[in-house]
N, C-alpha and C positions, 0 to 999 in steps of 0.2 A: 622667033628664037627665044624671046623672053618667056613664053609659055612652055617650051620644051626643056629648057635648062632648069634644073632644080636647085634649091637651096635648103640646107639643113636648118631647122628651127630648133633652138635650144631654149629650155626653160630658164628662168631667172637664175636658177642654181646650176646652170650649165649641163643639165641632163637632157638628152635628146627627146624631143616631143614628136616631130613629124618632118616631112619634106613638103615644101611648097614651091610653086613656080617662082622663077627669078622676078617676074613682074610683081607678084604678090609680095615678095620680100622687099622690093624697092618701095612699094606702096606703104608697107608697115614701117619702114625706116623713115620715109618722108612724113608720115602722119605722127611720128613720135611714139609709136607703140613698140618699136624694136630698135636695136642698134646693130650695126655691122660688126662682126667679130673678125672674120677673115675673108679675103678676096684672093682670086687667083690671077688677077691682072687684066681680065676682060673689062673693056670700057664701053659704056652705053652713052651715046651722045644725043642731045636734043639741040634745038636751035639756041637755047639759052644756057644749057648746063651740061655737065659731064659727070657721069656716075660710074664708080667701080662696081662691077657686077658682084654682089655678095655670094660667097659660097656657103657661109655660115652666118646666121643672125641669132640674136638672143632677145627674147621678149623682155620688156622692162617691168612687167608685173608677174609675180609668181602664179603659175597656172597649176591648180590642184588637179592631179591625175588620180582618178578613182581606180584603184587596183583591187581586183577581186581575188580571193584565195582559191576560188573555184574556176575551173576552166570551162568555158562555154561548150555545150554539146552542139557541134556543127559538123557539116560534111568536111569542111576545110581542116578542122582539128582532128577528125577521124583519119583523114588522109595523112596528116602529119604523124599521128600516133603510129599508124601502120606503115610508115615510110614509103607511101605511094606504091605499095606492093600488094598483090593479091595474097590474101591470108590462107588460101587453099593450095595454090601451086607456086607462088613466089614470082609470078610474071609481072613485069613492069611496063611491057610494051603494048599490051592490049588496052582498050578503053576500060576504065575502072568504074565500078558502081558500088553502092552501099548494099550490104546483104544482112538480113536479120538471121542470126544463128538459129534462134528459135522463131519460126515464121510468125508474122503478125496475124495471119489467119487462124493460128492456133493459140493466140493470146500473148505472143511475144511483144515486148515493149521496145520503144526506141530509147534505149539507155546505153551507156558506155559499155556495159558487160554483155550486150546482146547484138551490137552492130559492128561489122567488120567491113573492110574493103575487099571486093572480089572482082576479078576480071569477068567480062561478059560471058565467056564460055563456061567458067566455073559456076557463075550465078545461074545460068540456064540449066546446067547439069544438076545442081542442087535443087533448083525449083522451089516448090512449096513444101519441102520436107526438112526435117531436122538433119544435122550433120551425120548422126548415126544412121538414120533411115536412108540417106543418100550415099552411105559408105564412103564418106570423105573425112579428112582430118584438117584441123586448124593448125597453122604453124605455131601460133601462140594464143593463149587464152586472152580475150579482150578484157581490158579493165581501164578505169579512168586514169589518165596520166597524172602524175604528182608534180609536174613541173609546168611552168608558164611558158608559152611560146612568145617570142618577141613580136610585138604588134606591127612592125613595118619592115618592108624590104628596101634595100638600097636601089634607087632608080638608076637607069642608064644615063650616061653623060660623059663629059670629058674626064680623062684620067687624073687631071690636076685636082678635080673636085674630090675624087676618091682619096687621094693622098692627104688632102686637108681634112676630110671627114674621118679618116682613120684615128685621129686624136680624140674624137668625141664619141665614137660608136664602139660597142663591144666587138671584139675580134671575130666572134662567131657570125656576126652579121656581115662583116667585111669579106669573109672568106668566100661567100657565095656570090659576090658581086662580079658582074662582067663589065669591063670598061674598055673603050677603044683608045 
């Protein structure tokens, strides 16, 4: 249970850093590297002690988080930019692949403005041709996003944890969370 239940880790300044297992959270508290901020009432017992399972902990030393102004070029970020949707037909149900608008074999580069998400049927139809040669259209021109994606997703767990985490996480992260 201690490995499956997650705890929110806050920086010294109360900014969310990451999620860790409840076991790791208890170890951090007992070793003096963190303090428990909130608990939802679950209790862990050992032969000699009783611990409240922390839902939120705060590290006692400030962790410097390197924030880049540039968004990394990756498949995950291209999927996010294109809303997990084929940029040729708009389908979201088919398996999705990366497609080079100007094919690599003709000198196309793996850059933000040349790579889009395509469903397998559209990618096969386009093949090793340009969009014009394949007589296809893009739903929107690919470009580098100008906003940063939040770096972690809310893990599954008890609803009581989500209610506690709501105070510390941005609302856009909480909206997509599913809890029992």
